[in-house]
C-alpha positions in Angstrom: -37.2 72.4 27.3 -35.1 73.6 24.3 -34.0 77.2 24.4 -34.6 77.5 20.7 -37.9 79.1 19.7 -40.1 76.5 17.9 -41.0 77.1 14.3 -44.7 77.2 13.3 -44.4 73.7 11.7 -42.8 72.2 14.8 -44.7 70.0 17.3 -45.7 72.1 20.3 -46.2 70.0 23.5 -48.9 72.4 24.7 -50.9 71.4 21.6 -50.3 67.7 21.9 -53.3 65.4 20.9 -52.8 63.9 24.3 -52.5 60.4 25.8 -54.8 57.4 25.8 -55.1 57.7 29.6 -55.3 61.1 31.2 -52.5 61.8 33.6 -51.5 64.6 36.0 -49.4 67.3 34.3 -45.8 67.5 35.3 -44.6 70.7 36.9 -41.0 70.3 35.5 -41.3 68.5 32.2 -43.1 69.0 28.9 -45.2 66.2 27.4 -42.4 65.1 25.2 -39.8 65.2 27.8 -42.0 63.0 29.9 -42.2 60.5 27.0 -38.5 60.5 26.6 -38.0 59.8 30.3 -40.5 56.9 30.2 -38.7 55.4 27.3 -35.3 55.6 28.9 -36.6 54.1 32.2 -38.2 51.1 30.4 -37.1 47.5 30.5 -37.2 47.3 26.8 -34.7 50.2 26.5 -32.2 48.6 28.8 -32.4 45.4 26.9 -31.0 47.1 23.8 -27.6 47.0 25.5 -27.4 43.3 24.8 -29.0 43.2 21.3 -26.9 43.0 18.1 -26.5 45.9 15.8 -24.3 44.2 13.1 -21.4 42.4 14.9 -22.4 40.0 17.7 -21.6 40.8 21.3 -19.1 38.0 21.7 -17.0 39.4 18.8 -15.8 42.4 20.8 -16.7 44.8 23.5 -16.3 47.9 21.4 -18.8 47.2 18.6 -22.1 49.0 18.5 -25.1 47.4 20.1 -28.7 48.4 19.6 -28.3 50.7 22.6 -25.2 52.6 21.5 -26.7 52.9 18.0 -29.9 54.3 19.5 -27.9 56.9 21.6 -26.0 58.0 18.5 -29.3 58.4 16.6 -30.8 60.4 19.4 -27.8 62.8 19.5 -28.0 63.4 15.7 -31.8 63.8 15.9 -31.4 66.5 18.5 -28.8 68.3 16.5 -31.0 68.3 13.4 -34.1 69.3 15.3 -32.3 72.3 17.0 -31.0 73.6 13.7 -34.4 73.4 12.0 -36.4 74.9 14.8 -38.2 71.7 15.7 -39.0 70.2 19.0 -35.8 68.5 20.2 -37.5 66.5 22.9 -40.0 64.8 20.6 -37.3 64.1 18.1 -35.2 62.6 20.9 -38.1 60.5 22.3 -38.9 59.0 18.8 -35.2 58.3 18.2 -34.8 56.6 21.6 -37.8 54.4 20.9 -37.3 53.6 17.2 -35.6 50.3 17.8 -37.4 49.0 20.9 -39.1 46.3 18.7 -35.9 44.8 17.4 -35.3 41.1 18.0 -32.1 39.6 19.3 -29.3 39.1 16.7 -30.3 42.1 14.6 -32.0 41.8 11.2 -31.2 38.1 11.1 -33.5 37.6 14.1 -36.2 39.8 12.5 -36.1 37.8 9.3 -36.4 34.5 11.1 -39.3 35.7 13.3 -41.1 37.3 10.3 -40.8 33.9 8.5 -42.0 32.0 11.5 -45.0 34.4 11.8 -45.8 34.4 8.1 -49.1 32.5 8.7 -50.2 35.0 11.4 -49.4 38.4 10.0 -45.6 38.4 10.0 -43.3 40.4 12.1 -42.1 44.0 11.7 -39.8 45.8 14.1 -41.5 49.2 13.8 -44.9 47.7 14.6 -43.3 45.7 17.4 -41.9 48.9 18.9 -45.4 50.3 19.0 -46.6 47.0 20.6 -43.8 47.3 23.1 -44.7 50.8 24.3 -48.5 50.3 24.1 -49.0 46.7 25.2 -45.9 44.9 26.5 -44.2 47.4 28.8 -46.5 47.2 31.8 -45.0 48.9 34.9 -47.5 51.7 35.7 -50.2 51.3 38.4 -52.9 53.2 36.5 -52.6 51.7 33.0 -51.0 49.2 30.7 -48.2 50.4 28.4 -46.1 53.5 28.7 -49.1 55.8 27.9 -47.0 58.0 25.5 -48.4 61.0 23.6 -50.1 60.6 20.2 -47.1 62.4 18.6 -44.5 60.0 20.0 -46.6 57.0 19.1 -47.1 58.3 15.6 -43.4 58.9 15.2 -42.4 55.5 16.4 -44.9 53.9 13.9 -44.5 56.2 10.9 -41.0 57.7 11.1 -40.2 56.0 7.8 -43.3 57.3 6.1 -47.0 56.3 5.7 -47.8 52.7 6.7 -50.0 50.4 4.6 -52.1 47.6 5.8 -54.6 47.2 8.7 -54.6 49.5 11.6 -52.9 47.9 14.7 -55.6 45.9 16.5 -54.2 46.8 19.9 -54.9 50.6 19.4 -58.5 51.7 20.2 -60.5 53.4 17.4 -60.3 56.6 19.3 -56.5 56.7 18.9 -56.1 56.9 15.2 -52.4 57.4 14.1 -53.5 58.3 10.6 -51.4 55.6 8.9 -51.8 57.0 5.4 -50.2 60.4 6.1 -46.6 61.3 6.7 -45.5 61.9 10.3 -44.2 65.1 12.0 -40.9 66.7 11.0 -39.5 65.5 14.3 -40.3 61.9 13.3 -38.7 62.5 9.9 -35.6 63.9 11.6 -35.4 60.7 13.7 -35.6 58.6 10.6 -32.8 60.3 8.7 -30.7 60.4 11.9 -30.9 56.6 11.9 -29.5 56.5 8.3 -26.7 58.9 9.2 -25.7 57.0 12.3 -25.5 53.6 10.8 -23.8 54.8 7.6 -21.0 56.2 9.8 -20.7 53.7 12.6 -21.0 50.6 10.4 -17.9 51.8 8.6 -16.1 52.3 12.0 -17.2 48.8 13.2 -16.3 47.1 9.9 -12.8 48.6 9.8 -12.3 47.6 13.5 -13.4 44.1 12.7 -11.1 43.8 9.7 -13.9 43.3 7.3 -12.9 46.3 5.2 -10.0 48.7 5.1 -10.2 52.5 4.8 -8.6 52.0 1.4 -11.6 49.9 0.2 -13.7 53.1 0.6 -11.5 55.1 -1.7 -13.7 54.6 -4.8 -17.0 54.9 -2.9 -18.7 58.2 -3.4 -19.2 60.3 -0.3 -16.8 58.3 2.0 -14.0 58.0 -0.5 -13.3 61.8 -0.7 -13.2 62.0 3.1 -10.8 59.0 3.3 -8.4 60.6 0.9 -8.5 64.0 2.7 -7.8 62.3 6.1 -5.0 60.1 4.8 -3.4 63.1 3.1 -3.5 65.2 6.2 -2.4 62.5 8.7 -0.7 59.8 6.7 1.2 58.4 9.8 -1.8 58.4 12.1 -2.9 55.0 13.3 -5.9 53.4 11.6 -8.3 53.7 14.5 -7.8 57.4 14.7 -8.0 57.9 10.9 -11.2 55.9 10.9 -12.7 58.0 13.7 -11.8 61.2 11.8 -13.5 59.8 8.6 -16.6 58.9 10.7 -16.9 62.3 12.4 -16.4 64.1 9.1 -19.0 61.9 7.4 -21.5 62.6 10.1 -20.9 66.3 10.0 -21.2 66.5 6.3 -24.4 64.5 6.2 -26.0 66.6 9.0 -25.1 69.8 7.2 -26.5 68.5 3.9 -29.8 67.5 5.6 -30.1 70.9 7.2 -29.6 72.8 4.0 -31.8 70.5 1.9 -34.6 70.3 4.5 -34.7 74.1 4.9 -35.3 74.4 1.1 -38.0 71.7 1.2 -39.8 73.4 4.1 -39.5 76.9 2.5 -41.0 75.6 -0.7 -44.0 74.2 1.1 -44.2 76.9 3.8 -46.2 74.8 6.2 -47.9 76.8 9.0 -48.5 73.9 11.3 -47.6 70.2 11.8 -51.0 69.3 10.2 -49.8 70.8 7.0 -46.6 68.8 7.2 -48.6 65.6 7.5 -50.7 66.6 4.4 -47.6 67.4 2.3 -47.7 64.1 0.6 -43.9 63.8 0.7 -41.0 63.7 3.1 -39.5 67.2 3.8 -36.5 66.1 5.9 -34.0 64.7 3.3 -30.6 64.8 1.8 -29.9 66.9 -1.2 -30.4 65.0 -4.5 -26.7 64.7 -5.0 -25.9 63.4 -1.6 -28.9 61.1 -1.6 -27.5 59.3 -4.7 -24.0 59.1 -3.1 -25.5 57.9 0.2 -27.3 55.2 -1.7 -24.0 54.1 -3.3 -22.4 53.9 0.2 -25.3 51.8 1.4 -24.8 49.4 -1.5 -21.1 49.1 -0.7 -21.9 48.4 3.0 -24.5 45.8 2.0 -22.1 43.9 -0.3 -18.9 44.2 1.6 -20.0 44.3 5.2 -23.5 43.0 5.8 -22.9 40.1 3.4 -19.3 39.4 4.4 -18.6 35.8 5.4 -17.6 36.9 9.0 -21.1 38.4 9.3 -23.1 35.9 7.3 -21.9 32.8 9.2 -23.4 33.9 12.5 -26.4 35.2 10.6 -27.4 31.7 9.5 -26.8 30.3 13.0 -28.9 33.1 14.5 -31.8 32.6 12.1 -31.9 28.9 13.0 -31.7 29.6 16.7 -34.8 32.0 16.5 -36.6 29.5 14.2 -36.0 26.6 16.6 -37.1 28.7 19.7 -40.3 29.8 18.0 -41.2 26.2 16.9 -40.6 24.8 20.4 -42.5 27.5 22.3 -45.4 27.3 19.9 -45.7 23.5 19.8 -44.4 22.5 23.3 -44.9 25.6 25.5 -42.1 25.9 28.0 -42.5 29.7 28.2 -41.9 31.4 31.6 -45.0 31.4 33.8 -46.6 34.7 32.9 -46.0 34.2 29.2 -47.3 30.7 29.3 -50.4 31.8 31.0 -51.0 34.3 28.3 -50.4 31.7 25.6 -52.8 29.3 27.3 -55.5 31.9 27.5 -55.2 32.6 23.8 -58.3 31.2 22.0 -57.0 31.8 18.5 -53.9 30.2 17.1 -53.0 33.7 15.8 -53.0 35.1 19.3 -50.9 32.3 20.7 -48.3 32.8 18.0 -48.2 36.5 18.8 -47.5 35.8 22.4 -44.5 33.6 21.4 -43.4 36.3 18.9 -43.6 39.0 21.6 -41.6 36.9 24.0 -38.8 36.1 21.5 -38.6 39.7 20.2 -38.0 41.0 23.8 -35.0 38.6 24.3 -31.5 39.8 24.5 -28.8 37.9 22.6 -27.4 36.2 25.8 -30.9 35.3 27.0 -31.8 33.7 23.7 -28.6 31.7 23.8 -29.3 30.6 27.4 -32.9 29.6 26.5 -31.6 27.6 23.5 -29.2 25.7 25.7 -31.9 25.0 28.3 -34.3 23.7 25.7 -32.0 21.8 23.4 -29.0 21.0 25.6 -26.7 22.7 23.0 -25.2 26.1 22.6 -24.6 27.5 19.1 -20.9 28.1 18.3 -20.5 31.5 16.4 -16.7 31.3 16.2 
């Protein structure tokens, strides 16, 4: 457990709302440490190693994948939780699980699967992460799913804020995640750690890929000032080391800003328990107003210059077609692996059969999706 004393508004594992299935207490781990370990040991977590973040796996061995991104998010989440007197283990567990529902080929795969599933409720990676830990990851003798605590499930589902729409039909009525409320501060920490991680590492990957230069960031608020400082201090340093220095300074600055702003937000509300945090009606873990505006400008820059760059967009289009074609074939022709095909054949409603196909595709790694495409269509997409 953390050596830092928990604040009154932190999530105490001894006061957890529990698990769907009762289990023998661990003699060496808290409830949330146990959740973290179950997530790390899951098949879905290992698959993140071969799922795209922004740049496809074949483009280089040093670009972030969903796994390395997830590890960076969890490290930042722990740092924030420790500084704010929150439960580090719960923040880490939520951070480690937050991307378990992502498809192969990053957001391109998600968009394609959402479109393919439009008639049957669409596809959302946060909801899919919840399905993964509750329904799809079946390795335990005593129950289906990972049987995580209420607080971890809530954080996976609601870390970005209250969720609208129908309650997930795979959760029993007795396990209400209170969709209309905000989540714990630990979940909010995981969410903003996600923003910090990809703001910084997408700059690093984009410079490495030659999509942008450090100089391109000179006029961008937040990053530009740091770039000028680094280049003034070390003008002869090679670009990779300059970029790393920019990245680490950006992460440090954003973390420190979140700590300062969040302490003010928490002090203003003065919550005495996690329940009061959930009833606050707003997010308490945040950037300062000034940095929030600057961070938004940085995101706009990355969207225009990196995420929509030709070198990224060409494989995006190919990836979307690949996922679309796989879905269409599995849904109309079958050809799923045995266990999955049996599940699809048992489905009475078309909606349920489509969801089986969606679950199967969402769990694929990039290489497996390519192999399946080649098996089914006798062709392999060329991303080069």
